[in-house]
DRENBAVEX-806654 format. One record per residue (C-alpha): residue number from 1; residue in one letter; x, y, z. Coordinates in steps of 0.25 Angstrom, whole numbers, plus 5000, padded with zeros to 4 digits. Example, Ala and Ser with C-alpha at 12.3 -4.5 7.8 and 13.67 -1.06 7.14 Angstrom:
// residues 2
REC     k   r     px     py     pz
REC     1   A   5049   4982   5031
REC     2   S   5055   4996   5029
***
This chain:
// residues 169
REC     k   r     px     py     pz
REC     1   M   5018   4895   5067
REC     2   R   5025   4901   5055
REC     3   K   5017   4914   5052
REC     4   V   5013   4922   5064
REC     5   A   5006   4935   5064
REC     6   V   5008   4943   5078
REC     7   V   4997   4954   5080
REC     8   G   4992   4962   5092
REC     9   C   4993   4976   5097
REC    10   G   5005   4985   5098
REC    11   G   5013   4982   5110
REC    12   S   5008   4968   5112
REC    13   G   5021   4961   5109
REC    14   K   5019   4957   5094
REC    15   S   5033   4960   5090
REC    16   H   5039   4952   5102
REC    17   V   5030   4940   5098
REC    18   A   5034   4941   5084
REC    19   R   5049   4941   5086
REC    20   E   5048   4930   5096
REC    21   L   5039   4921   5086
REC    22   G   5049   4925   5075
REC    23   R   5060   4920   5083
REC    24   I   5053   4907   5088
REC    25   L   5047   4904   5074
REC    26   D   5060   4908   5066
REC    27   A   5050   4917   5058
REC    28   P   5052   4931   5053
REC    29   V   5046   4942   5060
REC    30   T   5039   4954   5055
REC    31   H   5035   4966   5063
REC    32   L   5024   4973   5055
REC    33   D   5028   4986   5061
REC    34   A   5041   4985   5054
REC    35   A   5034   4982   5041
REC    36   F   5024   4993   5042
REC    37   Y   5032   5005   5047
REC    38   D   5045   5011   5042
REC    39   D   5056   5017   5051
REC    40   E   5048   5030   5051
REC    41   W   5035   5024   5054
REC    42   N   5029   5024   5040
REC    43   A   5019   5014   5038
REC    44   L   5020   5005   5026
REC    45   P   5007   5006   5016
REC    46   M   4997   4996   5021
REC    47   D   4997   4988   5007
REC    48   K   5012   4987   5008
REC    49   F   5012   4982   5022
REC    50   T   5001   4972   5019
REC    51   D   5010   4967   5007
REC    52   V   5022   4966   5017
REC    53   Q   5014   4957   5026
REC    54   R   5010   4948   5015
REC    55   E   5024   4946   5011
REC    56   L   5027   4943   5026
REC    57   V   5016   4933   5028
REC    58   A   5020   4926   5015
REC    59   Q   5033   4921   5022
REC    60   P   5033   4907   5028
REC    61   R   5036   4911   5042
REC    62   W   5033   4924   5049
REC    63   V   5030   4932   5061
REC    64   I   5023   4945   5059
REC    65   D   5019   4955   5070
REC    66   G   5010   4967   5069
REC    67   N   4995   4970   5070
REC    68   Y   4992   4978   5058
REC    69   N   4978   4974   5057
REC    70   S   4976   4979   5043
REC    71   T   4985   4969   5038
REC    72   L   4983   4958   5049
REC    73   Q   4976   4949   5038
REC    74   V   4988   4947   5030
REC    75   R   4996   4941   5042
REC    76   L   4984   4933   5048
REC    77   E   4981   4926   5034
REC    78   A   4995   4922   5034
REC    79   C   4999   4918   5048
REC    80   D   4998   4905   5055
REC    81   T   4998   4911   5069
REC    82   V   4993   4924   5074
REC    83   V   4999   4930   5087
REC    84   L   4990   4941   5093
REC    85   M   4997   4948   5104
REC    86   D   4984   4951   5112
REC    87   V   4989   4959   5124
REC    88   S   4982   4969   5132
REC    89   T   4981   4984   5129
REC    90   V   4990   4987   5141
REC    91   A   5000   4976   5137
REC    92   A   5001   4982   5123
REC    93   L   5002   4996   5128
REC    94   Y   5013   4992   5137
REC    95   G   5020   4985   5125
REC    96   I   5021   4997   5116
REC    97   F   5026   5006   5127
REC    98   S   5036   4996   5133
REC    99   R   5041   4993   5119
REC   100   Q   5043   5008   5117
REC   101   I   5051   5009   5129
REC   102   R   5059   4996   5126
REC   103   H   5062   4999   5111
REC   104   G   5059   5014   5109
REC   105   A   5052   5019   5097
REC   106   G   5054   5015   5083
REC   107   H   5057   5003   5075
REC   108   K   5066   4993   5081
REC   109   G   5067   4982   5071
REC   110   N   5062   4970   5080
REC   111   G   5047   4973   5078
REC   112   V   5047   4985   5088
REC   113   H   5041   4997   5082
REC   114   N   5038   5008   5092
REC   115   R   5030   5020   5090
REC   116   I   5021   5024   5101
REC   117   H   5011   5035   5098
REC   118   W   4996   5037   5102
REC   119   G   4991   5029   5090
REC   120   V   4999   5017   5095
REC   121   I   4995   5018   5109
REC   122   K   4981   5019   5105
REC   123   Y   4981   5007   5096
REC   124   V   4988   4999   5106
REC   125   A   4977   5004   5117
REC   126   T   4966   5000   5108
REC   127   Y   4971   4988   5101
REC   128   R   4963   4978   5109
REC   129   R   4950   4985   5107
REC   130   R   4952   4989   5093
REC   131   M   4962   4981   5085
REC   132   R   4962   4968   5092
REC   133   P   4948   4964   5088
REC   134   R   4951   4967   5074
REC   135   V   4964   4958   5075
REC   136   M   4957   4947   5081
REC   137   A   4946   4947   5071
REC   138   K   4956   4946   5060
REC   139   I   4963   4935   5067
REC   140   A   4950   4928   5069
REC   141   E   4946   4929   5054
REC   142   L   4960   4925   5048
REC   143   R   4965   4915   5058
REC   144   S   4962   4903   5050
REC   145   G   4973   4892   5054
REC   146   T   4980   4903   5062
REC   147   D   4985   4901   5076
REC   148   V   4981   4914   5085
REC   149   V   4989   4916   5097
REC   150   L   4984   4927   5107
REC   151   L   4994   4932   5117
REC   152   A   4988   4941   5127
REC   153   N   5001   4945   5135
REC   154   R   5016   4945   5136
REC   155   R   5017   4933   5145
REC   156   Q   5007   4925   5136
REC   157   T   5016   4929   5124
REC   158   H   5029   4924   5130
REC   159   R   5023   4911   5134
REC   160   W   5017   4909   5119
REC   161   L   5031   4913   5113
REC   162   R   5038   4903   5122
REC   163   K   5028   4892   5118
REC   164   V   5030   4895   5103
REC   165   A   5045   4894   5105
REC   166   A   5044   4881   5112
REC   167   E   5035   4875   5101
REC   168   Q   5045   4880   5090
REC   169   S   5056   4873   5097
***
C-alpha cells in the first residue's frame, strides 16, 4: 500500500482515515479540500485542480482524501488502494455536525474544512442515492490491479486501521 485514494461522503471520516494512514504508511497526506479552496472558500479552477492532482499522484507514495467525482479518475488510475468510506447517511450527517461542534468553522490545517450550509447538508443527505452509484461505477471501471476497501462504520474503520498498522510493523 503506497498510493491510497480515500473517497466517500462528507462527514464519513475520510480526513481521519487519511491522517492515520499517512502516519502508519509514512506517506504524505493531501486533503483535496485544502488544494481546492483558498482561505476565503474560493475554488481553484477545475483545470488547475486537475493539474495539482496529477502532480500529487506522480509521487512515489501518497494518501489523498476527497471525493471530487469530476477528477476522481486521476486518483483512481494512479492508486494501488481505494478506501471508500461507505457510512450511512445518518452517520455522515452526524459527522459533519459533530465536526462543526468540535472544530468550528473554517480551515484548520489538518484536513478539517468546515462550512455547513444547505448545499452541504443536501449533498450529504443525498450522497448514497445520487453520488455513491457514480463513485462505485468509476471504481469498478478503473480498479484494475487496485485493492478496494469498503468501510461501513467507525468501528470497522478503527479495526481496519489497527490491522494495517499491525501489518506495517
